Gaussian input, Z-matrix of N, CA and C with variables (Angstrom, degrees):
# hf/3-21g

backbone

0 1
 N
 C     1     B1
 C     2     B2     1     A1
 N     3     B3     2     A2     1     D1
 C     4     B4     3     A3     2     D2
 C     5     B5     4     A4     3     D3
 N     6     B6     5     A5     4     D4
 C     7     B7     6     A6     5     D5
 C     8     B8     7     A7     6     D6
 N     9     B9     8     A8     7     D7
 C    10    B10     9     A9     8     D8
 C    11    B11    10    A10     9     D9
 N    12    B12    11    A11    10    D10
 C    13    B13    12    A12    11    D11
 C    14    B14    13    A13    12    D12
 N    15    B15    14    A14    13    D13
 C    16    B16    15    A15    14    D14
 C    17    B17    16    A16    15    D15
 N    18    B18    17    A17    16    D16
 C    19    B19    18    A18    17    D17
 C    20    B20    19    A19    18    D18
 N    21    B21    20    A20    19    D19
 C    22    B22    21    A21    20    D20
 C    23    B23    22    A22    21    D21
 N    24    B24    23    A23    22    D22
 C    25    B25    24    A24    23    D23
 C    26    B26    25    A25    24    D24
 N    27    B27    26    A26    25    D25
 C    28    B28    27    A27    26    D26
 C    29    B29    28    A28    27    D27
 N    30    B30    29    A29    28    D28
 C    31    B31    30    A30    29    D29
 C    32    B32    31    A31    30    D30
 N    33    B33    32    A32    31    D31
 C    34    B34    33    A33    32    D32
 C    35    B35    34    A34    33    D33
 N    36    B36    35    A35    34    D34
 C    37    B37    36    A36    35    D35
 C    38    B38    37    A37    36    D36
 N    39    B39    38    A38    37    D37
 C    40    B40    39    A39    38    D38
 C    41    B41    40    A40    39    D39
 N    42    B42    41    A41    40    D40
 C    43    B43    42    A42    41    D41
 C    44    B44    43    A43    42    D42
 N    45    B45    44    A44    43    D43
 C    46    B46    45    A45    44    D44
 C    47    B47    46    A46    45    D45
 N    48    B48    47    A47    46    D46
 C    49    B49    48    A48    47    D47
 C    50    B50    49    A49    48    D48
 N    51    B51    50    A50    49    D49
 C    52    B52    51    A51    50    D50
 C    53    B53    52    A52    51    D51
 N    54    B54    53    A53    52    D52
 C    55    B55    54    A54    53    D53
 C    56    B56    55    A55    54    D54
 N    57    B57    56    A56    55    D55
 C    58    B58    57    A57    56    D56
 C    59    B59    58    A58    57    D57
 N    60    B60    59    A59    58    D58
 C    61    B61    60    A60    59    D59
 C    62    B62    61    A61    60    D60
 N    63    B63    62    A62    61    D61
 C    64    B64    63    A63    62    D62
 C    65    B65    64    A64    63    D63
 N    66    B66    65    A65    64    D64
 C    67    B67    66    A66    65    D65
 C    68    B68    67    A67    66    D66
 N    69    B69    68    A68    67    D67
 C    70    B70    69    A69    68    D68
 C    71    B71    70    A70    69    D69
 N    72    B72    71    A71    70    D70
 C    73    B73    72    A72    71    D71
 C    74    B74    73    A73    72    D72
 N    75    B75    74    A74    73    D73
 C    76    B76    75    A75    74    D74
 C    77    B77    76    A76    75    D75
 N    78    B78    77    A77    76    D76
 C    79    B79    78    A78    77    D77
 C    80    B80    79    A79    78    D78
 N    81    B81    80    A80    79    D79
 C    82    B82    81    A81    80    D80
 C    83    B83    82    A82    81    D81
 N    84    B84    83    A83    82    D82
 C    85    B85    84    A84    83    D83
 C    86    B86    85    A85    84    D84
 N    87    B87    86    A86    85    D85
 C    88    B88    87    A87    86    D86
 C    89    B89    88    A88    87    D87
 N    90    B90    89    A89    88    D88
 C    91    B91    90    A90    89    D89
 C    92    B92    91    A91    90    D90
 N    93    B93    92    A92    91    D91
 C    94    B94    93    A93    92    D92
 C    95    B95    94    A94    93    D93
 N    96    B96    95    A95    94    D94
 C    97    B97    96    A96    95    D95
 C    98    B98    97    A97    96    D96
 N    99    B99    98    A98    97    D97
 C   100   B100    99    A99    98    D98
 C   101   B101   100   A100    99    D99
 N   102   B102   101   A101   100   D100
 C   103   B103   102   A102   101   D101
 C   104   B104   103   A103   102   D102
 N   105   B105   104   A104   103   D103
 C   106   B106   105   A105   104   D104
 C   107   B107   106   A106   105   D105
 N   108   B108   107   A107   106   D106
 C   109   B109   108   A108   107   D107
 C   110   B110   109   A109   108   D108
 N   111   B111   110   A110   109   D109
 C   112   B112   111   A111   110   D110
 C   113   B113   112   A112   111   D111
 N   114   B114   113   A113   112   D112
 C   115   B115   114   A114   113   D113
 C   116   B116   115   A115   114   D114
 N   117   B117   116   A116   115   D115
 C   118   B118   117   A117   116   D116
 C   119   B119   118   A118   117   D117
 N   120   B120   119   A119   118   D118
 C   121   B121   120   A120   119   D119
 C   122   B122   121   A121   120   D120
 N   123   B123   122   A122   121   D121
 C   124   B124   123   A123   122   D122
 C   125   B125   124   A124   123   D123
 N   126   B126   125   A125   124   D124
 C   127   B127   126   A126   125   D125
 C   128   B128   127   A127   126   D126
 N   129   B129   128   A128   127   D127
 C   130   B130   129   A129   128   D128
 C   131   B131   130   A130   129   D129
 N   132   B132   131   A131   130   D130
 C   133   B133   132   A132   131   D131
 C   134   B134   133   A133   132   D132
 N   135   B135   134   A134   133   D133
 C   136   B136   135   A135   134   D134
 C   137   B137   136   A136   135   D135
 N   138   B138   137   A137   136   D136
 C   139   B139   138   A138   137   D137
 C   140   B140   139   A139   138   D138
 N   141   B141   140   A140   139   D139
 C   142   B142   141   A141   140   D140
 C   143   B143   142   A142   141   D141

   B1=1.4235
   B2=1.4568
   B3=1.3450
   B4=1.5017
   B5=1.5464
   B6=1.2148
   B7=1.5278
   B8=1.5415
   B9=1.3679
   B10=1.5794
   B11=1.6638
   B12=1.0998
   B13=1.4727
   B14=1.5144
   B15=1.4741
   B16=1.3791
   B17=1.5273
   B18=1.2910
   B19=1.4540
   B20=1.4174
   B21=1.3270
   B22=1.3178
   B23=1.5927
   B24=1.3353
   B25=1.4725
   B26=1.5031
   B27=1.2929
   B28=1.4762
   B29=1.6121
   B30=1.3065
   B31=1.4717
   B32=1.3693
   B33=1.3413
   B34=1.4119
   B35=1.5469
   B36=1.3007
   B37=1.5957
   B38=1.4753
   B39=1.2605
   B40=1.4334
   B41=1.5609
   B42=1.2121
   B43=1.3929
   B44=1.5616
   B45=1.2774
   B46=1.5001
   B47=1.5172
   B48=1.3838
   B49=1.4797
   B50=1.3992
   B51=1.3359
   B52=1.4881
   B53=1.5838
   B54=1.3912
   B55=1.2793
   B56=1.6869
   B57=1.2250
   B58=1.4300
   B59=1.3987
   B60=1.3657
   B61=1.4914
   B62=1.5213
   B63=1.2724
   B64=1.4124
   B65=1.6385
   B66=1.2757
   B67=1.5757
   B68=1.5309
   B69=1.3316
   B70=1.4390
   B71=1.5442
   B72=1.3027
   B73=1.4366
   B74=1.4291
   B75=1.3633
   B76=1.6115
   B77=1.5796
   B78=1.3537
   B79=1.4607
   B80=1.4897
   B81=1.3449
   B82=1.4327
   B83=1.5270
   B84=1.2615
   B85=1.5097
   B86=1.5113
   B87=1.2925
   B88=1.4967
   B89=1.5108
   B90=1.3748
   B91=1.4318
   B92=1.6015
   B93=1.3927
   B94=1.2995
   B95=1.6989
   B96=1.3296
   B97=1.4927
   B98=1.4991
   B99=1.3281
   B100=1.4911
   B101=1.4848
   B102=1.3103
   B103=1.4616
   B104=1.4472
   B105=1.2839
   B106=1.4469
   B107=1.5309
   B108=1.2158
   B109=1.4222
   B110=1.6154
   B111=1.2599
   B112=1.3919
   B113=1.5081
   B114=1.5103
   B115=1.3375
   B116=1.4750
   B117=1.2587
   B118=1.4482
   B119=1.4930
   B120=1.2543
   B121=1.5340
   B122=1.6068
   B123=1.3877
   B124=1.4572
   B125=1.6024
   B126=1.2349
   B127=1.3734
   B128=1.5215
   B129=1.2975
   B130=1.5666
   B131=1.4673
   B132=1.2885
   B133=1.5076
   B134=1.5961
   B135=1.3343
   B136=1.5745
   B137=1.4945
   B138=1.2437
   B139=1.3144
   B140=1.5231
   B141=1.3546
   B142=1.4883
   B143=1.5260
   A1=113.01
   A2=113.74
   A3=117.87
   A4=112.40
   A5=121.03
   A6=126.35
   A7=107.98
   A8=111.97
   A9=113.63
   A10=105.64
   A11=119.95
   A12=121.20
   A13=113.66
   A14=115.18
   A15=121.18
   A16=115.80
   A17=117.66
   A18=120.45
   A19=120.95
   A20=119.80
   A21=125.18
   A22=110.04
   A23=116.86
   A24=118.35
   A25=112.42
   A26=116.13
   A27=118.94
   A28=106.36
   A29=116.40
   A30=123.97
   A31=116.35
   A32=123.38
   A33=124.08
   A34=108.18
   A35=108.22
   A36=118.71
   A37=107.02
   A38=124.23
   A39=126.73
   A40=106.36
   A41=125.70
   A42=128.33
   A43=106.16
   A44=109.63
   A45=117.91
   A46=108.83
   A47=113.85
   A48=115.19
   A49=114.69
   A50=119.96
   A51=123.26
   A52=107.10
   A53=115.89
   A54=118.73
   A55=105.98
   A56=118.05
   A57=126.05
   A58=116.48
   A59=118.19
   A60=121.06
   A61=103.41
   A62=120.50
   A63=121.11
   A64=110.36
   A65=110.92
   A66=112.36
   A67=102.40
   A68=119.16
   A69=128.08
   A70=111.18
   A71=117.55
   A72=117.99
   A73=116.73
   A74=114.96
   A75=121.29
   A76=101.81
   A77=114.53
   A78=124.12
   A79=113.78
   A80=113.38
   A81=117.33
   A82=113.02
   A83=121.19
   A84=122.92
   A85=114.02
   A86=117.68
   A87=119.56
   A88=110.44
   A89=115.69
   A90=118.04
   A91=111.04
   A92=120.39
   A93=121.04
   A94=114.45
   A95=105.96
   A96=111.18
   A97=109.21
   A98=119.39
   A99=124.66
   A100=109.56
   A101=117.13
   A102=122.83
   A103=111.37
   A104=121.36
   A105=129.18
   A106=114.28
   A107=124.94
   A108=130.28
   A109=103.73
   A110=119.83
   A111=126.12
   A112=102.99
   A113=123.60
   A114=120.38
   A115=111.99
   A116=123.97
   A117=119.52
   A118=115.57
   A119=116.46
   A120=123.52
   A121=109.13
   A122=113.58
   A123=112.62
   A124=106.89
   A125=115.99
   A126=120.69
   A127=110.98
   A128=119.41
   A129=127.83
   A130=111.16
   A131=111.12
   A132=117.88
   A133=114.50
   A134=106.87
   A135=111.98
   A136=115.03
   A137=120.62
   A138=124.78
   A139=113.92
   A140=118.58
   A141=120.85
   A142=109.08
   D1=104.34
   D2=-177.17
   D3=-58.70
   D4=-31.87
   D5=179.50
   D6=-57.34
   D7=-34.96
   D8=-167.05
   D9=-64.19
   D10=-33.74
   D11=-177.41
   D12=-60.87
   D13=-17.57
   D14=173.67
   D15=-77.29
   D16=-18.64
   D17=176.55
   D18=-79.79
   D19=137.70
   D20=-177.61
   D21=-89.75
   D22=98.07
   D23=-167.83
   D24=-74.43
   D25=1.03
   D26=177.05
   D27=-88.38
   D28=-19.68
   D29=177.36
   D30=-87.76
   D31=-21.07
   D32=-175.45
   D33=-133.28
   D34=161.95
   D35=179.86
   D36=-113.22
   D37=128.51
   D38=179.36
   D39=-87.18
   D40=-16.84
   D41=-174.34
   D42=80.81
   D43=-156.61
   D44=176.05
   D45=-128.61
   D46=170.44
   D47=-179.00
   D48=83.54
   D49=-179.33
   D50=-179.29
   D51=-91.34
   D52=142.48
   D53=-178.03
   D54=-129.90
   D55=152.02
   D56=-177.42
   D57=-126.63
   D58=121.49
   D59=-179.92
   D60=-92.48
   D61=-38.83
   D62=-177.50
   D63=-141.78
   D64=158.27
   D65=-173.78
   D66=-87.71
   D67=145.92
   D68=174.89
   D69=70.70
   D70=19.72
   D71=178.13
   D72=-80.94
   D73=-150.70
   D74=-175.27
   D75=-120.00
   D76=121.64
   D77=170.66
   D78=-66.80
   D79=121.70
   D80=166.86
   D81=-87.45
   D82=100.46
   D83=-167.34
   D84=-62.05
   D85=-26.80
   D86=-177.39
   D87=-73.18
   D88=-39.40
   D89=-178.36
   D90=-104.21
   D91=-6.38
   D92=178.07
   D93=64.28
   D94=33.37
   D95=179.58
   D96=-116.66
   D97=133.96
   D98=172.57
   D99=-95.52
   D100=113.47
   D101=177.60
   D102=-117.48
   D103=-174.51
   D104=-179.60
   D105=-59.05
   D106=140.56
   D107=177.83
   D108=-63.05
   D109=-42.38
   D110=-170.00
   D111=-107.72
   D112=112.17
   D113=-176.46
   D114=-66.58
   D115=-11.44
   D116=174.98
   D117=-66.69
   D118=-13.50
   D119=178.69
   D120=-64.92
   D121=-25.51
   D122=-175.12
   D123=-116.78
   D124=125.77
   D125=179.51
   D126=-97.55
   D127=136.32
   D128=173.82
   D129=-42.54
   D130=-44.78
   D131=-176.33
   D132=-56.95
   D133=-29.51
   D134=177.82
   D135=-75.72
   D136=-9.99
   D137=178.55
   D138=-92.35
   D139=115.08
   D140=-168.90
   D141=-69.95

């Protein structure tokens, strides 16, 4: 997920276990997050 590199992981906690941003997406095995298959579905402006 290319947008993930824009996040400051020192300022947020991702918790533990698998997380899902969208159904039917793509699992990032390192962070256990399922996000959109197409990164254009998430805009950086949507990330606080």
